[in-house]
C-alpha positions in Angstrom: 0.0 0.0 0.0 1.1 3.4 -0.7 0.2 6.6 1.1 -2.2 7.7 -1.5 -4.4 4.6 -1.3 -7.1 4.7 1.4 -6.8 2.2 4.1 -9.5 -0.5 4.2 -11.6 -0.4 7.3 -11.0 -3.3 9.7 -13.7 -5.7 10.3 -14.9 -5.6 13.8 -14.3 -8.8 15.7 -17.4 -10.4 17.0 -17.6 -10.3 20.7 -16.5 -13.5 22.4 -19.2 -15.2 24.4 -17.6 -16.3 27.7 -17.9 -19.9 28.6 -20.3 -20.4 31.4 -18.2 -21.7 34.3 -19.5 -24.6 36.3 -19.2 -24.2 40.0 -17.6 -27.6 40.9 -17.8 -26.8 44.6 -21.6 -26.8 44.8 -21.8 -30.5 45.4 -25.5 -30.7 46.2 -26.5 -29.2 42.8 -23.6 -30.4 40.6 -24.4 -33.2 38.1 -22.3 -36.3 38.9 -20.6 -36.1 35.5 -18.9 -32.9 36.6 -17.6 -34.0 40.0 -13.9 -33.4 40.7 -11.6 -33.7 43.7 -12.5 -30.2 44.7 -16.2 -31.2 44.8 -15.4 -34.1 47.1 -13.3 -32.0 49.4 -16.0 -29.4 49.7 -18.5 -32.1 50.4 -16.4 -33.5 53.2 -15.8 -30.0 54.7 -19.6 -29.2 54.6 -20.7 -32.6 56.0 -18.1 -32.4 58.8 -19.3 -28.9 59.7 -23.0 -30.0 59.6 -22.7 -33.3 61.4 -19.8 -32.9 63.8 -19.5 -29.1 64.2 -15.9 -29.0 63.0 -15.0 -25.7 61.4 -11.7 -26.6 59.7 -11.3 -29.7 57.4 -7.8 -31.3 57.6 -6.7 -33.9 55.1 -5.9 -37.5 55.8 -2.1 -37.2 55.3 -1.6 -34.1 53.2 -3.6 -32.3 50.6 -1.8 -33.8 47.6 -2.1 -37.4 48.9 -5.8 -36.9 49.6 -6.5 -35.3 46.2 -4.7 -38.2 44.5 -6.7 -40.8 46.4 -9.9 -39.1 45.6 -9.0 -38.7 41.9 -8.0 -42.4 41.6 -11.3 -43.6 43.2 -13.5 -41.2 41.1 -11.8 -42.6 38.0 -12.1 -46.2 39.2 -15.7 -46.3 40.4 -17.3 -43.1 39.2 -18.9 -40.2 41.1 -22.2 -42.0 41.7 -20.7 -44.9 43.6 -18.2 -42.7 45.5 -21.0 -40.3 46.5 -23.0 -43.2 47.9 -19.9 -44.5 49.7 -19.1 -41.1 51.3 -22.8 -40.5 52.3 -23.0 -43.9 53.9 -19.7 -43.3 55.7 -21.0 -40.1 57.2 -24.2 -41.9 58.3 -22.4 -44.7 60.0 -19.4 -42.9 61.5 -19.3 -42.0 65.1 -16.6 -39.4 66.0 -14.2 -39.9 68.9 -12.1 -37.6 70.9 -9.0 -38.7 68.9 -10.7 -38.6 65.5 -13.4 -35.9 65.6 -13.7 -35.6 61.8 -14.1 -37.9 58.9 -11.7 -37.4 56.0 -11.9 -38.6 52.4 -8.6 -40.4 52.7 -9.8 -42.3 55.8 -13.0 -43.4 54.1 -11.2 -44.5 51.0 -8.5 -46.4 53.0 -10.6 -48.0 55.7 -14.3 -47.8 55.0 -14.8 -48.0 51.2 -14.0 -51.7 50.8 -16.7 -52.9 53.2 -19.3 -50.3 52.0 -18.8 -51.2 48.3 -18.8 -55.0 49.1 -22.1 -54.6 51.0 -23.6 -52.6 48.2 -22.5 -55.1 45.7 -24.0 -58.0 47.8 -27.3 -56.1 48.1 -27.4 -55.5 44.4 -26.6 -59.2 43.7 -29.4 -60.2 46.1 -31.8 -58.0 44.3 -30.9 -59.5 40.9 -31.1 -63.0 42.4 -34.6 -62.3 43.8 -35.8 -60.8 40.6 -34.5 -63.8 38.6 -36.1 -66.2 41.0 -39.4 -64.3 40.9 -39.3 -64.4 37.1 -38.5 -68.1 37.1 -41.4 -68.9 39.4 -43.8 -66.9 37.2 -42.8 -68.8 34.1 -43.1 -72.3 35.5 -46.2 -74.0 34.3 -47.7 -76.9 36.1 -49.0 -79.8 34.1 -51.8 -81.1 36.3 -52.2 -84.4 34.5 -48.6 -85.2 35.0 -48.8 -84.1 38.6 -51.8 -86.4 39.3 -50.0 -89.3 37.6 -47.0 -88.7 39.7 -49.0 -88.7 42.9 
């Protein structure tokens, strides 16, 4: 371009629409697909405050270890199973003077195995009962054969 040629007007850039951020710390309203380690940590802090009156949540060993444990279990079992495990742990846990709070690391290390095993056994029992009920409903009795047998 030379100085005599007029400059072409620039096109105005279209305004960027900002992505709507998801508040991952609102664990009561957050869909399970969006749960993160931060969600679980806030859940534990809230439930400890509500149930046990503890104002400060402290991790199991340290923050990085606890975040790693939570992340591994969320990837392994999914948020739905882990939320159920954590909820049941809070329902069954009785605080002591030495252990006044319940941490995610403690639940994962010492309580999760038996809670998941019990839930799996309950689910297997439901499946077995449903199969038995279906089998009983499909059985037909041949009365003539029954009379001959008696």
